[in-house]
C-alpha positions as CSV (number, residue, x, y, z in Angstrom):
1,M,-2.4,-88.9,4.6
2,R,0.2,-88.4,7.2
3,W,3.6,-87.1,6.0
4,T,6.7,-85.6,7.6
5,E,9.1,-82.9,6.5
6,V,12.6,-82.9,7.9
7,I,14.6,-79.6,7.6
8,G,18.1,-79.6,8.9
9,V,20.9,-77.1,9.1
10,R,24.4,-76.9,10.6
11,A,24.8,-73.4,12.0
12,S,28.0,-71.7,12.9
13,A,28.8,-71.9,16.7
14,G,28.1,-68.1,17.1
15,H,24.7,-68.3,15.5
16,R,23.2,-71.5,17.0
17,R,21.4,-69.8,19.8
18,T,20.0,-67.1,17.6
19,L,18.7,-69.7,15.1
20,A,17.3,-71.9,17.9
21,A,15.4,-69.0,19.3
22,Q,14.1,-68.0,15.9
23,L,12.9,-71.6,15.3
24,R,11.1,-71.7,18.7
25,R,9.3,-68.5,17.8
26,L,8.3,-69.9,14.5
27,Q,7.2,-73.1,16.2
28,G,4.8,-71.0,18.3
29,E,3.4,-69.5,15.1
30,V,3.0,-72.8,13.4
31,Q,1.1,-74.3,16.4
32,E,-1.0,-71.1,17.0
33,Q,-2.0,-70.9,13.3
34,G,-2.4,-74.7,12.8
35,L,0.0,-74.7,9.9
36,A,1.1,-78.3,10.6
37,R,-0.1,-81.2,12.8
38,S,3.0,-80.7,14.9
39,M,6.4,-79.2,14.8
40,R,9.5,-80.2,16.8
41,V,12.8,-78.5,17.0
42,L,15.7,-80.8,17.7
43,Q,19.4,-80.4,18.3
44,R,21.9,-83.1,17.4
45,L,23.5,-84.8,20.5
46,A,27.1,-85.0,19.2
47,I,27.2,-81.7,17.2
48,D,25.2,-79.0,19.0
49,T,25.3,-76.7,16.0
50,D,23.1,-79.1,14.0
51,L,19.5,-78.2,14.3
52,C,16.5,-80.0,12.8
53,V,12.8,-79.3,12.4
54,Y,10.2,-82.0,12.1
55,L,6.9,-80.9,10.6
56,E,4.1,-83.5,10.7
57,H,1.1,-83.1,8.4
58,D,-2.2,-84.8,8.0
59,T,-3.6,-83.8,4.6
60,R,-5.2,-85.4,1.6
61,A,-1.8,-85.8,-0.1
62,A,1.9,-84.9,0.4
63,D,3.2,-82.0,-1.7
64,P,6.4,-83.1,-3.5
65,A,7.6,-79.4,-3.2
66,G,6.9,-79.3,0.5
67,S,4.5,-77.3,2.5
68,A,4.4,-73.5,2.5
69,V,5.5,-73.4,6.1
70,A,8.5,-75.6,5.3
71,Q,9.5,-73.4,2.5
72,R,9.3,-70.4,4.8
73,L,11.5,-72.3,7.4
74,V,14.0,-73.2,4.7
75,E,14.3,-69.5,3.8
76,E,14.6,-68.5,7.5
77,M,17.3,-71.1,8.1
78,R,19.3,-70.5,4.9
79,P,21.4,-67.5,6.2
80,F,22.7,-69.8,9.0
81,G,24.1,-72.6,6.8
82,L,23.5,-75.3,4.3
83,V,19.9,-76.4,4.6
84,H,18.6,-79.9,3.8
85,H,14.8,-80.4,3.3
86,S,13.3,-83.8,2.7
87,I,9.7,-85.2,2.6
88,W,8.8,-88.6,4.1
89,I,5.8,-90.8,4.0
90,E,5.1,-94.1,5.7
91,A,6.5,-97.1,3.8
92,P,3.7,-99.4,2.5
93,A,3.2,-102.7,4.1
94,P,4.7,-105.7,2.2
């Protein structure tokens, strides 16, 4: 089953670059260790202190609590601001 985790945070202006660099480092670890199918780090167009991570998985089932790597990312992002973590699956066909 393919599923996606979305983790977002609004960092303070003085910490955005630090957080972005930290997320890029973690992205390398995730890819190197195969902890997710893919990981993308995004920055909001209109508010450059909003950062978001998309983790794509391809496992037997989605974990309602989220993946271990997502839980680690949430903990890493928490000191920078309020973190939002959600889990998405493909909507069934009608």
